[in-house]
C-alpha positions as CSV (number, residue, x, y, z in Angstrom):
1,M,-2.0,2.3,26.0
2,A,-4.0,-1.1,26.3
3,E,-2.2,-3.7,28.3
4,N,-2.0,-5.6,25.3
5,K,0.9,-3.7,23.0
6,V,-0.3,-4.6,19.6
7,V,2.1,-1.1,18.2
8,E,5.5,-0.7,18.9
9,L,7.1,2.6,18.2
10,T,11.3,1.7,18.3
11,I,13.9,4.5,16.7
12,E,17.4,3.9,15.5
13,E,19.5,6.6,13.7
14,N,16.9,9.0,13.2
15,V,14.1,6.2,11.9
16,G,10.9,5.8,13.8
17,I,10.2,2.3,13.6
18,I,6.4,1.5,13.7
19,T,5.6,-2.2,14.1
20,I,2.4,-3.5,14.0
21,N,2.4,-6.7,16.4
22,N,-1.0,-8.6,16.7
23,P,-1.0,-11.8,15.8
24,P,-2.3,-14.2,14.2
25,V,-2.8,-12.2,10.8
26,N,-1.7,-8.3,11.9
27,A,-5.4,-7.6,11.5
28,L,-6.4,-3.5,12.4
29,T,-8.8,-4.2,15.3
30,L,-10.1,-1.0,17.6
31,D,-6.1,-1.7,20.5
32,V,-4.4,-1.3,16.7
33,R,-6.6,1.8,16.2
34,E,-6.2,3.5,19.6
35,Q,-2.4,2.3,20.0
36,L,-1.4,3.7,16.4
37,K,-3.0,7.2,17.3
38,E,-1.0,7.4,20.3
39,V,2.4,6.4,18.7
40,L,1.6,8.5,15.7
41,A,1.3,10.9,18.5
42,D,4.0,10.5,19.7
43,V,6.2,10.5,16.6
44,D,4.5,14.3,15.6
45,G,6.5,15.3,18.9
46,N,10.1,14.1,18.0
47,E,12.4,15.9,16.2
48,E,15.3,12.6,16.3
49,I,12.8,11.2,14.0
50,R,13.9,11.8,10.3
51,A,11.8,9.6,8.6
52,L,9.7,6.3,9.2
53,V,9.2,2.6,8.5
54,I,6.4,0.7,8.6
55,T,6.3,-3.2,9.0
56,G,4.0,-5.7,10.4
57,A,5.7,-8.6,13.2
58,G,6.1,-12.0,11.8
59,P,6.8,-13.5,8.4
60,K,3.7,-13.9,6.0
61,F,1.7,-10.7,7.5
62,F,1.9,-6.9,6.8
63,V,-1.4,-6.2,7.7
64,A,-4.4,-8.6,6.6
65,G,-6.7,-5.4,6.9
66,A,-9.9,-5.3,9.3
67,D,-11.1,-8.3,12.3
68,I,-14.6,-8.9,10.3
69,K,-15.2,-11.1,13.8
70,D,-14.4,-7.2,15.3
71,F,-17.0,-5.7,12.7
72,P,-19.9,-5.2,15.2
73,N,-17.8,-3.4,17.7
74,Q,-15.9,-1.3,15.3
75,M,-19.3,-0.1,13.3
76,E,-21.6,0.7,16.3
77,K,-21.0,4.2,16.3
78,G,-21.3,3.8,12.5
79,P,-19.2,3.7,9.7
80,R,-18.4,7.1,9.1
81,E,-16.9,7.6,12.7
82,N,-15.1,4.3,12.9
83,A,-13.3,5.0,9.5
84,T,-12.4,8.4,10.0
85,I,-9.7,7.8,12.8
86,Y,-8.0,5.4,10.6
87,K,-8.5,7.4,7.6
88,D,-7.6,10.9,9.4
89,M,-3.9,8.7,10.8
90,F,-2.8,7.7,7.0
91,T,-3.2,11.3,5.8
92,Y,-1.4,12.4,8.5
93,L,1.1,10.1,7.2
94,E,0.3,11.1,3.9
95,D,1.0,14.8,4.7
96,S,4.0,14.7,7.4
97,P,7.0,16.2,6.2
98,R,8.8,12.5,6.9
99,P,9.6,10.3,3.7
100,V,7.2,7.0,5.1
101,I,8.2,3.4,4.3
102,A,6.2,0.6,4.2
103,A,8.3,-2.9,4.7
104,L,5.5,-5.5,3.0
105,N,6.7,-8.5,4.9
106,G,3.6,-10.5,3.5
107,L,0.0,-9.7,3.2
108,A,-1.6,-6.5,2.8
109,L,-4.8,-7.1,2.5
110,G,-8.1,-4.1,2.8
111,G,-7.0,-1.8,5.0
112,G,-3.2,-3.0,5.2
113,C,-3.0,-2.2,1.5
114,E,-5.2,1.1,2.1
115,L,-2.0,1.9,4.8
116,V,0.6,0.7,1.8
117,L,-0.7,3.6,-0.2
118,A,-0.8,6.2,2.0
119,C,2.8,5.6,2.5
120,D,5.8,7.7,0.1
121,L,7.5,4.1,-0.8
122,R,7.3,1.0,-0.6
123,I,9.6,-2.2,-0.7
124,A,8.1,-5.4,-0.6
125,D,9.3,-9.4,-0.1
126,E,9.3,-11.1,-3.2
127,K,6.3,-13.4,-1.5
128,A,4.4,-10.7,-0.8
129,K,0.4,-9.8,-1.8
130,L,-1.5,-6.6,-1.9
131,G,-5.1,-6.1,-2.6
132,L,-8.4,-4.3,-1.5
133,P,-10.9,-7.9,-1.1
134,E,-13.5,-5.6,-0.1
135,V,-16.1,-6.6,-2.8
136,T,-16.0,-10.1,-2.0
137,L,-17.9,-9.0,1.2
138,G,-20.0,-6.4,-0.7
139,L,-17.8,-3.3,0.7
140,I,-15.7,-1.1,-0.6
141,P,-12.6,0.8,0.8
142,G,-13.3,3.5,2.7
143,L,-9.8,4.3,4.5
144,G,-9.1,6.2,1.0
145,G,-7.8,3.4,-0.8
146,T,-10.3,3.5,-3.8
147,Q,-8.4,7.9,-4.3
148,R,-4.6,6.8,-3.3
149,L,-5.2,2.8,-5.5
150,A,-6.2,5.2,-8.7
151,R,-3.8,7.7,-8.6
152,L,-0.8,5.3,-8.0
153,V,-1.8,2.8,-10.9
154,G,-4.7,4.4,-13.1
155,P,-8.2,4.7,-13.1
156,A,-8.1,1.1,-15.5
157,K,-6.3,-1.1,-13.0
158,A,-7.7,0.3,-10.0
159,K,-11.1,-0.8,-10.8
160,E,-9.6,-3.7,-12.6
161,L,-7.9,-4.9,-8.5
162,L,-12.0,-3.4,-6.7
163,F,-13.9,-5.1,-9.1
164,T,-12.3,-8.8,-8.6
165,G,-10.9,-8.3,-4.9
166,S,-7.9,-10.8,-6.1
167,P,-5.0,-9.9,-4.9
168,I,-1.8,-9.6,-6.8
169,T,1.9,-10.4,-6.6
170,A,4.9,-8.3,-5.5
171,E,5.9,-8.6,-9.0
172,E,2.7,-7.9,-10.6
173,A,2.5,-4.7,-8.1
174,L,6.1,-3.0,-8.9
175,K,4.9,-3.6,-12.7
176,I,1.9,-1.1,-12.0
177,G,3.6,1.6,-10.2
178,L,1.7,-0.1,-6.4
179,V,5.7,-1.0,-5.2
180,N,9.0,0.7,-6.2
181,Q,10.9,-2.5,-5.4
182,V,11.0,-6.2,-4.8
183,V,13.7,-7.8,-3.2
184,P,14.6,-11.2,-1.9
185,A,12.1,-13.2,0.8
186,G,13.3,-12.0,4.4
187,T,14.8,-8.9,3.6
188,A,11.8,-6.3,3.2
189,F,12.6,-4.5,6.5
190,E,16.2,-4.8,6.0
191,E,16.2,-3.2,3.0
192,A,13.5,-0.1,3.7
193,L,15.4,1.1,7.2
194,K,18.5,1.0,5.1
195,L,16.6,3.1,2.5
196,A,15.2,4.9,6.1
197,K,18.4,5.7,7.7
198,K,20.0,7.6,4.3
199,L,17.0,9.5,3.5
200,A,17.3,10.8,7.5
201,K,20.5,11.7,7.1
202,G,19.5,13.7,3.3
203,A,18.0,17.1,3.7
204,G,14.9,17.1,5.8
205,V,13.5,20.2,4.4
206,A,14.1,19.9,0.0
207,M,12.4,16.0,0.8
208,A,9.4,17.8,3.0
209,Y,8.9,19.9,0.0
210,G,9.1,17.7,-2.9
211,K,6.5,15.7,-0.8
212,Y,4.0,18.4,-0.4
213,L,4.7,19.5,-4.2
214,V,4.0,15.9,-5.4
215,N,1.0,15.8,-3.6
216,K,-0.1,18.9,-3.3
217,G,0.3,19.2,-7.2
218,L,-2.2,16.2,-8.1
219,E,-5.0,18.3,-7.1
220,L,-4.3,20.9,-9.4
221,P,-4.3,22.4,-12.7
222,L,0.1,22.3,-14.3
223,Q,-0.2,26.0,-14.0
224,D,-1.2,26.4,-10.9
225,A,1.2,23.6,-9.4
226,M,4.4,25.2,-10.7
227,E,3.6,28.5,-9.2
228,I,3.4,26.7,-6.5
229,E,6.3,24.9,-6.6
230,M,8.1,27.8,-7.6
231,Q,6.7,29.2,-4.2
232,H,8.9,26.8,-2.7
233,V,12.2,27.2,-4.8
234,E,12.0,30.9,-2.8
235,K,11.8,29.7,0.9
236,I,14.1,26.8,0.6
237,F,16.5,29.3,-1.1
238,L,16.2,30.4,2.4
239,T,17.4,27.9,4.5
240,E,20.7,26.5,6.6
241,D,20.4,23.1,4.4
242,L,20.9,24.2,1.3
243,K,24.1,26.9,2.8
244,E,25.1,24.0,4.4
245,G,24.5,21.9,1.1
246,L,26.4,24.3,-1.3
247,D,29.5,24.6,1.5
248,A,29.7,20.7,1.5
249,F,30.1,20.3,-2.4
250,I,32.4,23.4,-2.6
251,N,34.5,22.0,-0.3
252,K,34.4,18.3,-1.3
253,R,33.0,16.4,2.2
254,P,29.6,15.4,3.3
255,P,26.9,17.8,4.0
256,V,25.8,17.8,7.5
257,F,21.9,18.2,6.9
258,K,19.9,19.9,10.0
259,N,16.3,20.6,9.0
260,R,16.3,24.4,9.0
């Protein structure tokens, strides 16, 4: 890993906390790309981590997208190869069985907004803003932004945001379904961590199945999606978590789920 540590992983009560700390704006540089890849590999092999929170360091920026000055270095091998590494990491977050929560402490623009879109839940500081300003440079989002945005907010609103490139406030993002919750200034990480700790104590297999079924079902005709749902219902009846949940309910005690 590079000497300049720009992506940090800490663990608190079964919650993995990924912090992008690349001042002044937490841009997605080559260092961030390589270190985020290593951090996600660490997460993948750590069964202690049952939920993830992703945030940016400092009060003003979540992630402000790519460093335009760094573009020549990032584009040396062509846009597809450079983008594929980030796309694979974002897809990992989307496909991970763990709940992934973005704590939006500030601006989330370009690739930063695309990172947000790959998370399951989004908690935004009231002063946060989100946007895909690529069009102002003659570009388009290339890390899944056009596709995930349309699935979250619908095609018409997605096109508006893509065509104008204008960032929107946290409140507007809440209205269109781009974020789940808006919280007072300075509390986004605290609220995201609180929720993540709650989820980390929950029925991990059930949440993993639910996440998979929502994501996969959007790609399929309704009847096909419902068949896959039933297949997972059959599978979950064989889990220890279900037995634990039922026993805890019957005996009026808190369940202790083991993710199996």
